[in-house]
C-alpha positions in Angstrom: -20.0 0.6 145.7 -21.1 -3.1 145.7 -23.0 -4.2 148.9 -21.3 -7.2 150.4 -22.0 -9.3 153.6 -19.0 -7.3 155.1 -20.4 -3.9 154.2 -23.8 -4.9 155.6 -22.1 -6.2 158.9 -20.2 -2.8 159.1 -23.5 -1.0 158.6 -25.1 -3.0 161.3 -22.4 -2.4 163.6 -22.5 1.3 163.1 -26.4 1.3 163.5 -25.9 -0.8 166.8 -23.0 1.5 168.1 -25.2 4.6 167.6 -28.3 3.0 168.9 -30.1 3.7 165.5 -33.7 2.3 165.6 -34.8 3.2 162.1 -33.0 5.0 159.2 -34.3 5.9 155.9 -32.3 7.5 153.0 -34.1 8.2 149.7 -37.1 10.1 148.0 -39.8 10.5 150.6 -43.6 10.0 150.0 -46.8 10.3 151.9 -47.1 6.6 152.1 -43.5 6.1 153.1 -43.9 8.6 156.0 -47.0 6.6 157.2 -45.2 3.2 157.0 -42.1 4.3 158.9 -44.3 6.3 161.4 -46.2 3.2 162.1 -42.9 1.2 162.6 -41.6 3.8 165.0 -44.7 3.7 167.1 -44.7 -0.1 167.4 -41.0 -0.3 168.2 -41.1 2.4 170.8 -44.3 0.9 172.4 -42.6 -2.5 172.3 -40.2 -1.0 174.9 -43.0 -0.1 177.2 -42.5 3.6 176.7 -45.2 5.9 178.2 -47.8 6.8 175.7 -46.8 10.5 175.8 -43.3 9.7 174.8 -44.4 7.6 172.0 -46.7 10.2 170.6 -43.9 12.9 171.0 -41.4 10.9 168.8 -44.1 9.9 166.4 -45.3 13.7 166.0 -41.9 15.0 165.6 -40.9 12.5 162.9 -44.1 13.2 161.1 -43.6 16.9 161.2 -40.0 16.7 160.0 -40.9 14.2 157.2 -43.9 16.2 156.0 -41.8 19.4 156.1 -39.3 17.8 153.7 -41.8 16.3 151.4 -43.8 19.5 151.1 -40.6 21.7 150.7 -39.4 19.3 147.8 -42.9 19.5 146.1 -43.2 23.1 146.2 -39.7 23.5 144.8 -40.3 20.9 142.0 -37.4 18.8 143.1 -36.9 15.5 141.2 -36.3 12.2 143.1 -32.8 12.8 143.5 -33.1 16.3 144.7 -36.1 15.5 147.2 -34.1 12.5 148.8 -34.0 12.8 152.6 -32.1 11.1 155.5 -34.4 10.5 158.6 -32.9 8.8 161.6 -34.5 7.8 164.8 -32.1 6.7 167.4 -32.1 6.0 171.1 -30.4 8.8 173.2 -29.9 9.1 177.0 -32.2 6.7 178.9 -35.8 7.5 178.2 -35.0 9.9 175.3 -35.0 9.5 171.5 -33.1 11.6 168.9 -35.2 12.4 165.8 -32.9 13.7 163.0 -33.5 14.5 159.4 -31.6 16.2 156.6 -32.6 17.2 153.1 -31.5 19.5 150.1 -32.7 23.1 150.5 -32.1 26.4 148.7 -29.1 28.1 150.7 -31.3 31.1 151.5 -34.1 29.1 152.9 -31.7 26.8 154.8 -30.1 29.9 156.4 -33.5 31.3 157.4 -34.3 28.0 159.0 -31.0 27.7 161.0 -31.6 31.2 162.3 -35.2 30.4 163.3 -34.1 27.3 165.0 -31.4 29.3 166.9 -34.1 31.8 168.1 -36.4 28.9 169.2 -33.5 27.2 171.0 -33.2 30.4 173.2 -36.9 30.1 174.4 -38.1 28.4 177.5 -41.3 26.3 177.4 -43.5 29.2 178.5 -42.1 31.4 175.5 -42.6 28.6 173.1 -46.2 28.1 174.3 -46.9 31.8 173.8 -45.2 31.7 170.2 -47.4 28.8 169.4 -50.6 30.5 170.5 -49.6 33.6 168.6 -48.9 31.7 165.4 -52.3 30.0 165.9 -54.0 33.4 166.0 -52.4 34.6 162.9 -54.7 34.8 159.8 -54.1 31.9 157.4 -53.2 34.3 154.6 -50.2 35.5 156.7 -48.8 32.0 157.2 -49.1 30.7 153.6 -45.8 29.9 152.1 -43.9 31.2 155.2 -42.6 27.8 156.4 -40.9 27.3 159.6 -44.0 28.3 161.7 -46.2 26.2 163.7 -44.6 22.7 163.1 -41.2 23.9 163.9 -42.5 25.6 167.2 -44.4 22.3 168.0 -41.1 20.3 167.6 -39.2 22.8 170.0 -42.2 22.3 172.5 -42.0 18.5 172.4 -38.2 18.5 172.6 -36.4 17.9 176.0 -33.5 20.1 174.7 -32.9 22.9 172.4 -33.1 21.8 168.6 -29.9 21.7 166.8 -29.5 22.7 163.2 -26.8 22.8 160.5 -26.3 23.7 156.8 -23.6 22.2 154.7 -23.2 23.8 151.2 -23.4 21.3 148.2 -23.3 23.3 145.1 -24.2 26.7 143.8 -27.1 28.1 145.9 -28.0 24.7 147.7 -27.1 23.0 150.9 -28.1 20.1 153.1 -30.0 21.2 156.1 -29.8 19.0 159.1 -32.3 19.1 162.2 -31.9 17.1 165.4 -34.5 17.1 168.2 -34.1 15.1 171.4 -37.5 13.8 172.7 
């Protein structure tokens, strides 16, 4: 596909219609995570959002992006396989949607979706208790387990239950998508 002024205008209109503030699609790196994070903070602060709201959106974005980067690194994914899509959009007044998707092994994706469904059934007090329980676990129990403290923290910062989906793409792999409303 060739990018033209018409296709750029269509993309711009799509972003505007969906209130997308920032969208990234491609291989994700530590430097990129930091740069996009700074841009998100500046943009939300410029809208005179409360400091806590700014930090919640920033923290959830950082957690999702680092999870994607770490997963791709541990799986030895190449640039194409480690590509991710991260979107920050305005949601209902005073809220933001932080969304991300990336390639995962199907078995890991299924476990993540199940974990998110379990967290979605928890109220704030239950999430706090799960968070504290996870903090008390010995580090050796947590290594390599994934979907732990960070996912609970995203659930705690979210104003609605998180949503996750899994879209099969080829043998044994799928695109995992996560959406949190802050």
